[in-house]
C-alpha positions as CSV (number, residue, x, y, z in Angstrom):
1,M,22.9,-48.2,43.3
2,S,24.7,-44.9,42.9
3,V,28.2,-43.4,43.2
4,A,27.4,-41.9,46.7
5,A,26.4,-45.4,47.8
6,V,29.9,-46.8,47.3
7,N,32.1,-46.8,50.5
8,K,35.4,-45.0,50.3
9,P,37.7,-48.2,50.0
10,A,35.7,-49.5,47.2
11,A,35.7,-46.2,45.5
12,L,39.5,-46.0,45.8
13,F,39.8,-49.5,44.3
14,L,37.6,-48.7,41.4
15,D,39.6,-45.6,40.6
16,T,42.5,-48.0,39.9
17,V,40.6,-50.0,37.4
18,P,41.4,-48.8,33.7
19,I,38.8,-47.3,31.4
20,Q,39.3,-46.2,27.9
21,A,37.0,-44.1,25.8
22,P,36.5,-45.3,22.3
23,A,38.3,-43.3,19.7
24,N,39.7,-41.1,22.6
25,E,36.3,-39.5,22.8
26,P,35.3,-39.1,26.6
27,S,31.9,-37.9,25.3
28,L,31.2,-41.5,24.0
29,I,31.6,-43.2,27.4
30,P,27.7,-43.1,28.0
31,D,27.3,-44.9,24.8
32,L,29.9,-47.4,25.6
33,V,28.5,-48.1,29.1
34,R,25.0,-48.7,27.7
35,S,26.4,-51.1,25.0
36,I,28.4,-53.1,27.5
37,Y,25.5,-53.4,29.9
38,A,23.2,-54.4,27.2
39,Q,25.3,-57.5,26.5
40,T,26.0,-58.4,30.2
41,G,22.9,-60.5,30.7
42,V,23.9,-63.1,28.0
43,S,27.5,-63.0,29.4
44,L,26.3,-63.7,33.0
45,L,24.1,-66.6,31.7
46,G,27.2,-68.2,30.1
47,H,29.2,-67.8,33.1
48,F,26.6,-69.3,35.5
49,L,26.3,-72.4,33.1
50,G,30.0,-72.7,33.2
51,I,30.3,-72.6,37.0
52,V,27.5,-75.3,37.1
53,V,29.0,-77.6,34.4
54,F,32.5,-77.3,35.5
55,T,31.8,-78.0,39.3
56,A,29.7,-81.1,38.1
57,I,32.5,-82.5,36.0
58,M,35.2,-81.8,38.4
59,F,33.4,-83.1,41.6
60,P,34.6,-86.7,41.4
61,L,38.2,-85.6,41.0
62,A,38.8,-82.3,42.8
63,H,39.2,-81.9,46.6
64,P,35.7,-81.1,47.8
65,L,36.6,-78.2,50.0
66,V,38.7,-76.5,47.2
67,L,36.1,-77.0,44.5
68,W,33.3,-75.8,46.8
69,G,35.3,-72.8,47.9
70,W,36.0,-71.8,44.2
71,S,32.4,-72.4,43.2
72,L,30.9,-70.4,46.1
73,T,33.3,-67.4,45.6
74,F,32.6,-67.5,41.8
75,S,28.9,-67.7,42.6
76,A,29.1,-64.7,45.0
77,L,30.9,-62.8,42.3
78,W,28.2,-63.7,39.9
79,V,25.4,-62.6,42.1
80,F,27.3,-59.3,42.8
81,R,27.5,-58.8,38.9
82,V,23.8,-59.6,38.5
83,S,22.8,-57.0,41.2
84,S,25.1,-54.5,39.5
85,L,23.3,-55.1,36.3
86,V,19.9,-54.6,37.9
87,G,21.2,-51.5,39.7
88,F,22.5,-50.0,36.4
89,R,19.2,-50.7,34.7
90,R,17.2,-49.0,37.5
91,S,19.7,-46.0,37.8
92,Q,19.1,-42.6,36.1
93,L,22.5,-41.6,35.0
94,Q,23.0,-37.9,34.5
95,D,26.6,-36.8,34.5
96,A,29.9,-38.3,33.2
97,A,31.2,-39.3,36.6
98,E,28.1,-41.7,37.1
99,H,28.9,-43.3,33.8
100,E,32.5,-43.7,34.5
101,Y,31.7,-45.3,37.8
102,W,29.5,-48.0,36.2
103,L,32.1,-48.7,33.6
104,R,34.9,-49.1,36.2
105,L,32.4,-51.4,38.2
106,W,31.9,-53.5,35.1
107,N,35.5,-53.7,34.2
108,A,36.4,-54.7,37.7
109,S,33.9,-57.4,37.8
110,A,34.8,-58.6,34.3
111,I,38.5,-58.9,35.2
112,A,37.6,-60.7,38.5
113,S,35.5,-63.3,36.5
114,A,38.4,-63.8,34.1
115,G,40.7,-64.2,37.2
116,M,38.3,-66.9,38.6
117,W,38.6,-69.0,35.5
118,G,42.5,-68.5,35.7
119,V,42.4,-69.8,39.3
120,A,40.3,-72.7,38.2
121,T,42.9,-73.6,35.8
122,L,45.7,-73.3,38.3
123,L,43.8,-75.4,40.9
124,F,42.2,-78.1,38.9
125,Y,44.1,-78.7,35.7
126,Q,46.7,-81.0,37.2
127,Q,43.9,-83.1,38.9
128,A,41.7,-83.3,35.8
129,E,41.5,-86.0,33.2
130,T,41.5,-85.5,29.4
131,F,37.8,-84.9,29.3
132,Q,37.7,-82.3,32.0
133,R,40.7,-80.7,30.6
134,V,39.2,-80.4,27.1
135,A,36.1,-79.0,28.6
136,L,37.9,-76.5,30.6
137,M,39.9,-75.3,27.5
138,L,36.7,-75.1,25.6
139,M,35.1,-72.9,28.3
140,I,38.0,-70.5,28.5
141,Y,38.4,-70.2,24.9
142,T,34.7,-69.4,24.6
143,Y,34.8,-66.8,27.3
144,G,37.9,-65.3,25.7
145,M,36.3,-65.2,22.3
146,G,33.0,-64.0,23.7
147,G,34.6,-61.1,25.3
148,V,35.9,-59.6,22.1
149,P,32.8,-57.7,21.0
150,Y,32.4,-55.7,24.2
151,M,35.9,-55.7,25.7
152,A,38.0,-55.0,22.6
153,S,36.7,-51.5,22.6
154,Q,38.8,-51.0,25.8
155,S,42.2,-52.6,24.9
156,R,43.8,-52.5,28.4
157,V,40.9,-54.4,30.0
158,F,40.7,-56.7,27.1
159,I,44.5,-57.6,27.5
160,I,44.1,-58.0,31.2
161,C,41.2,-60.4,30.8
162,L,42.8,-62.5,28.0
163,S,45.9,-62.8,30.1
164,L,43.9,-64.0,33.0
165,Y,42.0,-66.5,30.8
166,F,45.0,-67.9,28.7
167,G,48.1,-67.2,30.6
168,P,47.3,-69.8,33.5
169,L,46.1,-72.3,30.9
170,I,49.2,-72.0,28.7
171,A,51.4,-72.3,31.9
172,S,49.6,-75.3,33.2
173,I,49.7,-77.2,29.9
174,A,53.5,-76.4,29.6
175,L,54.3,-77.6,33.0
176,T,52.1,-80.9,32.8
177,P,54.6,-83.7,31.9
178,E,52.5,-85.4,29.2
179,P,53.2,-86.2,25.5
180,H,53.2,-83.1,23.2
181,H,52.4,-80.9,26.1
182,L,54.8,-78.1,24.8
183,E,53.5,-78.4,21.3
184,L,49.9,-78.0,22.8
185,A,51.1,-75.0,24.8
186,G,52.6,-73.5,21.6
187,I,49.2,-74.0,19.9
188,W,47.5,-72.2,22.7
189,C,50.0,-69.3,22.5
190,L,49.1,-69.0,18.7
191,M,45.4,-69.1,19.6
192,T,45.9,-66.4,22.2
193,Y,47.7,-64.3,19.7
194,G,44.9,-64.7,17.2
195,T,42.4,-63.7,19.8
196,F,44.5,-60.6,20.5
197,A,44.7,-59.8,16.9
198,L,41.0,-60.3,16.5
199,G,40.4,-58.0,19.3
200,R,42.7,-55.3,17.7
201,A,40.9,-55.7,14.4
202,F,37.6,-55.3,16.2
203,R,39.0,-52.4,18.1
204,R,39.9,-50.7,14.7
205,V,36.5,-51.4,13.3
206,F,34.9,-50.1,16.4
207,D,37.0,-46.9,16.4
208,D,36.1,-46.4,12.7
209,M,32.4,-46.8,13.6
210,V,32.8,-44.3,16.4
211,R,34.5,-41.8,14.1
212,L,31.7,-42.2,11.5
213,K,29.2,-41.8,14.3
214,L,30.9,-38.6,15.5
215,H,31.1,-37.4,11.8
216,N,27.4,-38.1,11.4
217,E,26.6,-36.4,14.6
218,E,28.6,-33.4,13.5
219,L,26.9,-33.4,10.0
220,A,23.6,-33.8,11.7
221,A,24.3,-30.8,14.0
222,K,25.4,-28.7,10.9
223,L,22.2,-30.1,9.1
224,R,20.1,-28.9,12.0
225,E,21.9,-25.5,12.0
226,E,21.3,-25.2,8.3
227,A,17.8,-26.4,8.5
228,A,17.2,-23.8,11.2
229,A,18.8,-21.2,9.2
230,A,16.8,-22.3,6.2
231,E,13.6,-22.2,8.3
232,V,14.4,-18.6,9.4
233,A,15.2,-17.6,5.8
234,Q,11.9,-19.1,4.7
235,R,10.1,-17.3,7.3
236,Q,11.7,-14.1,6.3
237,A,11.0,-14.8,2.7
238,E,7.3,-15.5,3.5
239,L,7.2,-12.3,5.5
240,A,8.8,-10.4,2.5
241,N,6.3,-12.0,0.2
242,R,3.4,-11.0,2.3
243,A,4.9,-7.5,2.6
244,K,5.3,-7.4,-1.0
245,T,1.8,-8.5,-1.6
246,Q,0.3,-6.1,0.8
247,F,2.5,-3.3,-0.7
248,F,1.3,-4.1,-4.1
249,A,-2.3,-4.3,-2.9
250,A,-2.1,-0.9,-1.1
251,A,-0.1,0.7,-3.8
252,S,-2.6,-0.7,-6.5
253,H,-5.6,0.5,-4.6
254,D,-4.2,4.0,-4.1
255,L,-2.9,4.4,-7.6
256,R,-6.0,3.0,-9.2
257,Q,-8.2,5.8,-7.7
258,P,-6.6,8.8,-9.5
259,L,-6.1,6.7,-12.6
260,H,-9.9,5.8,-12.6
261,A,-10.8,9.5,-12.1
262,M,-8.4,10.5,-14.9
263,G,-10.1,8.1,-17.3
264,L,-13.5,9.3,-16.4
265,F,-12.6,12.9,-16.8
266,A,-10.8,12.3,-20.0
267,E,-13.9,10.7,-21.5
268,A,-16.1,13.4,-20.3
269,L,-13.8,15.9,-21.9
270,R,-13.9,14.0,-25.2
271,Q,-17.8,14.2,-25.2
272,R,-17.5,17.8,-24.8
273,S,-15.0,18.6,-27.5
274,T,-15.2,18.5,-31.4
275,D,-11.5,19.3,-31.7
276,D,-9.8,16.3,-33.3
277,E,-6.5,17.0,-31.5
278,V,-8.4,17.0,-28.1
279,V,-10.1,13.8,-29.0
280,H,-6.8,12.2,-30.1
281,L,-5.2,13.3,-26.6
282,V,-8.1,11.9,-24.7
283,N,-7.8,8.6,-26.6
284,S,-4.1,8.5,-25.7
285,I,-5.0,9.1,-22.1
286,N,-7.4,6.3,-22.0
287,S,-4.9,4.0,-23.7
288,S,-2.3,4.8,-20.9
289,V,-4.7,4.2,-18.3
290,D,-5.8,0.9,-19.7
291,A,-2.0,0.0,-19.9
292,L,-1.5,0.9,-16.4
293,E,-4.5,-1.2,-15.4
294,G,-3.0,-4.2,-17.1
295,L,0.4,-3.6,-15.5
296,F,-1.3,-3.6,-12.0
297,S,-3.3,-6.7,-12.8
298,E,-0.2,-8.7,-14.0
299,L,2.0,-7.7,-11.1
300,L,-0.9,-8.7,-8.6
301,D,-1.6,-11.8,-10.3
302,I,2.0,-13.1,-10.3
303,T,2.3,-12.0,-6.7
304,K,-0.8,-14.0,-5.7
305,I,0.4,-17.1,-7.5
306,D,3.8,-17.0,-6.0
307,T,2.5,-16.6,-2.5
308,G,0.2,-19.5,-2.9
309,G,-2.8,-17.4,-2.8
310,V,-4.6,-19.1,-5.6
311,E,-6.2,-22.5,-5.2
312,P,-8.2,-24.2,-7.9
313,E,-11.7,-25.1,-7.2
314,P,-13.0,-27.1,-10.2
315,E,-16.6,-27.3,-11.0
316,H,-18.9,-28.2,-14.0
317,F,-19.6,-24.9,-15.9
318,P,-21.0,-23.9,-19.4
319,V,-18.5,-22.5,-21.8
320,G,-21.1,-20.3,-23.0
321,D,-21.3,-18.2,-19.9
322,L,-17.5,-17.8,-20.1
323,F,-17.8,-16.6,-23.8
324,S,-20.7,-14.2,-23.0
325,R,-18.5,-12.5,-20.4
326,L,-15.5,-12.3,-22.8
327,R,-17.8,-10.9,-25.6
328,L,-19.1,-8.3,-23.1
329,H,-15.4,-7.4,-22.0
330,F,-13.7,-7.3,-25.4
331,E,-16.2,-6.3,-27.9
332,P,-15.6,-2.6,-27.4
333,T,-11.9,-3.0,-27.8
334,A,-12.2,-5.2,-30.9
335,F,-14.8,-2.9,-32.4
336,E,-12.5,0.2,-31.9
337,K,-9.7,-1.7,-33.8
338,G,-12.0,-2.8,-36.5
339,L,-11.5,-6.5,-35.7
340,A,-14.0,-9.3,-35.9
341,L,-14.4,-10.9,-32.5
342,T,-16.1,-14.3,-33.0
343,F,-17.1,-17.1,-30.6
344,R,-17.8,-20.7,-31.6
345,G,-18.8,-23.8,-29.5
346,E,-20.7,-22.1,-26.6
347,Q,-22.9,-25.3,-26.1
348,H,-19.9,-27.2,-24.5
349,F,-19.4,-27.7,-20.8
350,A,-15.9,-28.1,-19.0
351,Y,-14.8,-29.2,-15.6
352,A,-12.2,-26.8,-14.1
353,D,-12.1,-23.6,-12.0
354,P,-14.2,-21.2,-14.0
355,M,-12.4,-18.2,-12.5
356,L,-8.9,-19.4,-13.5
357,V,-10.1,-20.5,-16.9
358,E,-11.7,-17.1,-17.5
359,R,-8.4,-15.4,-16.4
360,I,-6.5,-17.5,-18.7
361,V,-8.6,-16.9,-21.7
362,R,-8.9,-13.2,-21.0
363,N,-5.1,-12.9,-21.2
364,L,-5.0,-14.8,-24.4
365,V,-7.8,-12.9,-26.0
366,S,-6.4,-9.5,-24.7
367,N,-2.9,-10.4,-26.4
368,A,-4.6,-11.6,-29.5
369,I,-6.5,-8.2,-30.0
370,R,-3.6,-6.3,-29.1
371,Y,-1.2,-8.0,-31.7
372,T,-3.8,-8.3,-34.4
373,E,-4.2,-5.3,-36.8
374,D,-6.2,-6.9,-39.7
375,G,-8.7,-9.8,-39.7
376,G,-10.0,-10.8,-36.5
377,V,-9.9,-13.1,-33.3
378,L,-11.8,-16.4,-33.0
379,V,-12.4,-17.9,-29.6
380,S,-13.7,-21.5,-30.0
381,C,-14.4,-24.6,-28.0
382,R,-14.6,-28.1,-29.4
383,R,-14.6,-31.6,-27.9
384,S,-11.8,-34.0,-28.4
385,G,-12.3,-37.4,-26.8
386,K,-12.6,-36.8,-23.0
387,K,-11.3,-33.2,-23.2
388,V,-12.7,-29.8,-24.4
389,L,-10.2,-27.6,-26.2
390,I,-10.6,-23.8,-25.7
391,Q,-8.6,-22.2,-28.5
392,V,-7.8,-18.5,-29.2
393,W,-7.0,-17.9,-32.8
394,D,-5.8,-14.5,-34.3
395,T,-4.5,-13.2,-37.6
396,G,-1.7,-11.1,-35.9
397,I,2.0,-10.8,-36.2
398,G,2.9,-14.4,-35.3
399,I,5.7,-15.7,-33.1
400,T,8.9,-17.2,-34.4
401,D,10.0,-20.7,-33.4
402,K,12.8,-19.2,-31.4
403,E,10.5,-16.9,-29.5
404,Q,8.0,-19.7,-28.9
405,A,10.6,-21.4,-26.6
406,R,10.5,-18.3,-24.2
407,I,7.2,-17.0,-24.7
408,F,6.0,-18.1,-21.3
409,E,8.9,-16.7,-19.3
410,E,8.4,-13.9,-16.9
411,F,9.3,-10.4,-18.1
412,Y,9.8,-11.7,-21.7
413,Q,8.3,-9.9,-24.7
414,V,8.2,-11.0,-28.2
415,Q,10.8,-9.3,-30.4
416,S,9.1,-9.0,-33.7
417,A,11.0,-8.6,-37.1
418,R,8.9,-5.6,-37.8
419,P,8.6,-2.5,-35.5
420,L,5.9,-2.9,-32.9
421,E,3.1,-0.3,-32.5
422,P,3.0,1.5,-29.1
423,H,0.1,-0.6,-27.9
424,H,1.9,-3.8,-28.7
425,R,4.9,-2.7,-26.5
426,K,2.9,-2.0,-23.3
427,G,3.0,-4.4,-20.4
428,L,5.7,-6.2,-18.3
429,G,5.7,-9.4,-20.2
430,L,3.9,-11.3,-17.5
431,G,0.6,-12.0,-19.2
432,L,1.7,-15.3,-20.8
433,A,3.7,-16.2,-17.6
434,I,0.5,-15.9,-15.6
435,V,-1.3,-18.0,-18.1
436,K,1.2,-20.7,-18.0
437,R,1.2,-20.7,-14.2
438,L,-2.5,-20.8,-13.9
439,A,-2.7,-23.7,-16.4
440,D,-0.1,-25.7,-14.5
441,L,-2.0,-24.9,-11.2
442,M,-5.0,-26.6,-12.7
443,E,-2.9,-29.3,-14.5
444,A,-4.4,-28.3,-17.8
445,P,-2.0,-28.6,-20.8
446,L,-1.5,-25.3,-22.6
447,T,0.1,-25.4,-26.2
448,L,0.6,-22.9,-29.0
449,R,1.2,-22.9,-32.8
450,S,2.1,-19.8,-34.8
451,R,3.3,-18.7,-38.1
452,V,5.0,-15.3,-38.5
453,N,2.8,-12.7,-40.3
454,H,-0.2,-15.3,-40.4
455,G,-1.3,-15.6,-36.7
456,T,-1.3,-17.7,-33.7
457,V,-3.5,-20.2,-31.9
458,F,-3.3,-21.1,-28.1
459,T,-5.0,-24.3,-26.9
460,L,-6.2,-25.0,-23.5
461,E,-7.1,-28.6,-22.6
462,L,-9.9,-29.1,-20.0
463,P,-11.8,-32.2,-18.8
464,V,-15.3,-32.5,-20.3
465,G,-18.0,-31.2,-17.9
466,K,-21.5,-32.1,-17.3
467,A,-24.5,-29.9,-18.2
468,P,-26.3,-28.6,-15.1
469,R,-30.1,-28.9,-14.9
470,W,-30.5,-25.3,-15.8
471,S,-28.1,-22.8,-17.5
472,Q,-28.1,-19.1,-17.8
473,S,-25.9,-19.0,-20.9
474,T,-28.8,-18.4,-23.3
475,A,-29.5,-15.2,-21.3
476,L,-26.2,-13.9,-22.3
477,Q,-26.2,-14.3,-26.0
478,S,-27.3,-10.7,-26.8
479,K,-24.7,-8.0,-27.0
480,A,-24.5,-5.0,-24.7
481,P,-25.3,-1.9,-26.7
482,I,-22.3,0.2,-27.4
483,G,-24.2,3.3,-28.3
484,L,-26.7,3.2,-25.5
485,T,-28.5,6.3,-24.1
486,L,-29.2,6.7,-20.5
487,D,-32.0,9.2,-20.9
488,R,-34.6,9.1,-17.9
489,R,-32.3,6.6,-16.1
490,L,-31.6,7.3,-12.4
491,I,-28.2,5.9,-11.2
492,V,-27.0,6.1,-7.6
493,V,-23.4,6.3,-7.1
494,V,-21.7,5.7,-3.7
495,E,-18.0,6.6,-3.9
496,D,-15.9,8.2,-1.1
497,E,-13.1,9.4,-3.5
498,P,-14.1,13.1,-4.5
499,A,-12.4,12.9,-7.9
500,V,-13.8,9.6,-8.9
501,R,-17.3,10.5,-7.7
502,E,-17.2,13.8,-9.6
503,G,-15.9,12.1,-12.7
504,L,-18.5,9.5,-12.6
505,Q,-21.2,12.2,-12.2
506,V,-19.9,14.1,-15.2
507,L,-19.5,11.1,-17.4
508,L,-23.0,9.5,-16.6
509,K,-24.8,12.9,-17.1
510,G,-22.9,13.1,-20.4
511,W,-24.5,9.8,-21.4
512,G,-27.9,11.3,-20.5
513,A,-28.4,9.8,-17.1
514,T,-29.8,11.5,-13.9
515,V,-27.1,11.0,-11.1
516,E,-27.4,10.9,-7.3
517,A,-24.0,10.6,-5.7
518,F,-23.0,10.1,-2.2
519,D,-19.7,9.6,-0.3
520,T,-21.1,7.5,2.7
521,V,-23.6,4.7,3.1
522,D,-25.4,6.7,5.8
523,R,-26.0,9.8,3.3
524,A,-27.2,7.4,0.7
525,D,-29.6,5.9,3.3
526,T,-31.0,9.3,4.1
527,W,-31.6,10.0,0.4
528,A,-33.2,6.7,0.0
529,Q,-35.8,7.2,2.6
530,N,-36.9,10.5,1.1
531,A,-36.8,9.1,-2.4
532,A,-38.9,6.1,-1.5
533,A,-41.4,8.4,0.1
534,S,-41.7,10.4,-3.0
535,G,-42.0,7.3,-5.4
536,L,-38.4,7.6,-6.9
537,K,-36.6,4.3,-7.7
538,P,-33.1,4.0,-9.0
539,D,-32.4,2.0,-12.1
540,L,-28.8,1.1,-11.3
541,L,-26.4,1.2,-8.3
542,I,-22.7,1.8,-8.8
543,C,-20.8,1.5,-5.4
544,D,-17.1,1.6,-4.5
545,Y,-16.1,-1.4,-2.5
546,R,-14.3,0.3,0.3
547,L,-16.2,3.1,1.9
548,P,-15.8,5.2,5.1
549,E,-16.7,4.0,8.6
550,Q,-15.6,0.3,7.8
551,R,-18.5,0.0,5.4
552,T,-18.4,-1.5,2.0
553,G,-20.2,-1.2,-1.3
554,I,-22.1,-4.4,-0.5
555,D,-23.6,-2.7,2.6
556,A,-24.7,0.1,0.4
557,I,-26.3,-2.4,-2.2
558,K,-28.1,-4.3,0.5
559,L,-29.6,-1.1,2.2
560,L,-30.7,0.4,-1.0
561,R,-32.2,-2.8,-2.2
562,D,-34.1,-3.1,1.1
563,R,-35.6,0.4,0.3
564,F,-36.3,-0.1,-3.4
565,G,-36.4,-3.8,-4.1
566,A,-33.9,-6.7,-4.6
567,A,-34.2,-6.6,-8.4
568,I,-32.2,-3.3,-8.7
569,P,-29.1,-4.2,-10.7
570,A,-25.8,-3.3,-9.1
571,I,-22.0,-2.7,-10.1
572,V,-19.2,-2.8,-7.5
573,V,-16.1,-0.8,-8.6
574,T,-13.0,-1.6,-6.6
575,G,-9.3,-0.7,-6.7
576,S,-8.2,-3.8,-4.9
577,S,-7.8,-7.1,-6.6
578,M,-6.2,-8.9,-3.7
579,V,-9.6,-9.7,-1.9
580,G,-11.6,-12.5,-3.7
581,H,-15.0,-11.0,-4.3
582,E,-16.3,-14.0,-6.3
583,D,-18.5,-15.6,-3.5
584,E,-19.8,-12.2,-2.5
585,S,-20.8,-11.3,-6.0
586,R,-22.7,-14.7,-6.3
587,R,-24.5,-14.3,-2.9
588,H,-25.5,-10.6,-3.5
589,D,-26.0,-10.5,-7.3
590,F,-23.7,-7.9,-8.5
591,H,-20.9,-7.5,-11.0
592,I,-17.4,-6.3,-10.3
593,L,-15.3,-3.9,-12.3
594,L,-11.5,-3.3,-11.3
595,K,-10.2,0.3,-11.3
596,P,-9.2,2.0,-13.5
597,V,-12.3,1.2,-15.6
598,V,-12.0,2.3,-19.2
599,P,-15.3,4.3,-20.1
600,T,-16.1,2.1,-22.9
601,R,-16.1,-0.9,-20.6
602,L,-18.1,0.9,-18.0
603,R,-20.6,2.0,-20.7
604,A,-20.8,-1.6,-22.0
605,M,-21.5,-3.0,-18.5
606,I,-24.1,-0.4,-17.8
607,G,-25.9,-1.3,-20.9
608,F,-25.6,-5.0,-20.1
609,K,-27.0,-4.5,-16.6
610,L,-29.9,-2.4,-17.8
611,G,-30.8,-4.6,-20.6
612,L,-30.6,-8.0,-19.1
613,K,-31.0,-9.8,-16.0
614,P,-27.4,-10.3,-14.8
615,P,-26.0,-13.8,-14.3
616,Q,-24.7,-14.5,-10.7
617,G,-21.2,-13.7,-9.7
618,I,-19.7,-12.6,-13.1
619,L,-16.5,-10.7,-12.9
């Protein structure tokens, strides 16, 4: 049934039926209509039973034509209400006019039902006996009270219906000459007033619920708007983070190239000069290059962690491999400062992400060497229950209790009681912040103990690992020779940056090596064909990662190894630390050095590669 299906007289009649929106909110009429029709089925069942019972108990006393006329009329009204309920459930309401139509239709039928009970009172109360009268009173009171939940929300309809239920009953009781008939009529007046009061109270509660609903909807709308704004802001922040990361990666790669070349040229100059002042200047240049490399690494690390670019991948690994790499990396620096760098506990195994653990310990060892002037640095591993403790001890300046509370904050640097040396002050104060974040990422507790002017110890707790069937840690125990000579060694360099390529040539030739340098993979391949035919074989490959024509240093390594054999050691030097090369280094058996490479570190790596079979995938 739809609005269009109602004839004009019926439509005009329905327009006179009152409707009232809850809390004066027309927008809530659809909710009210759905709520009323949801309860109509139970109401209709009650009216049907009332018609049957009342007809049965009045049949011996009432005039048959009058009783059957009332029963059939009420039954027709009941059937109409049932069909209206079915029509509502089948309808697909869309606009406000349709909802108002169904509400007016329900109000009209509810008023008509109340009127039929009022007519029953006027027609049959005088003829009924005590039993029938009591039954009629109970029915009317039940219907009046039952209409409170779904009629009180429309006060005018509620008043009309209660008046039709109780008005004829009170009048009939008052006009029937029986004992205490006036008192009984008075009692019904009080009961009617109580029902009205209950309806008003229900109306207030209903209005409060409606207001709360409206308020909740308003809050929900605001919340959706704020959530949408927050989502937009989050997307913008993610875009900004990605842009920042890309910027740092690009800026790092572009700036590392000239810095790398600067360090190579400076070292070559130092080898060719015996002037102490020149040597001192070169050392200062190398120190500055090393400091800038540390700044780039810290900025990139903190950026990768913030953008969720670091995911722990735990595995069982030998601590000895880690210590060997650290020894290779830091022995030249410790040697230059006259510090003893000692490692203990290489026989243990840990279960964690070896790359993240190495990054943590590298930072700690770097800080320990930087802030230690006398004595040495001890890197140890010992077992404690189901944990292994990796500790970095130093005999440096120490950290006060006040400073220890802030030592892991970003951009915070220790304020020592004594003036710091220039090499102490370099950095952004991100090293320990990175260490802490990486430790938290692995859920590995990190603690420190320190005494001013005595030293500091950092402790990293890791789960105990299992020993693999074979381990390469024993192959890494010997030290890379610091004063190695490269006489009669042929080194192939593939580097597209002219300054870096020239710097490498000058430096390697200064160490006694024979160097063949190329700027593209194709030129290296052309040379390799002729060299292989003449019996030449390179001893080492040093390749930049990014090469022209969308090629990489890995392509150069694979091509040259195809020509000369898979056993040729290789080093990849890159200015970008934003791409994870660990898997590639494992698969293709090479080491990675991050530009700018300090010459002593490059020399130590070359000595290591030429002296030992390299372990897989070591950074």
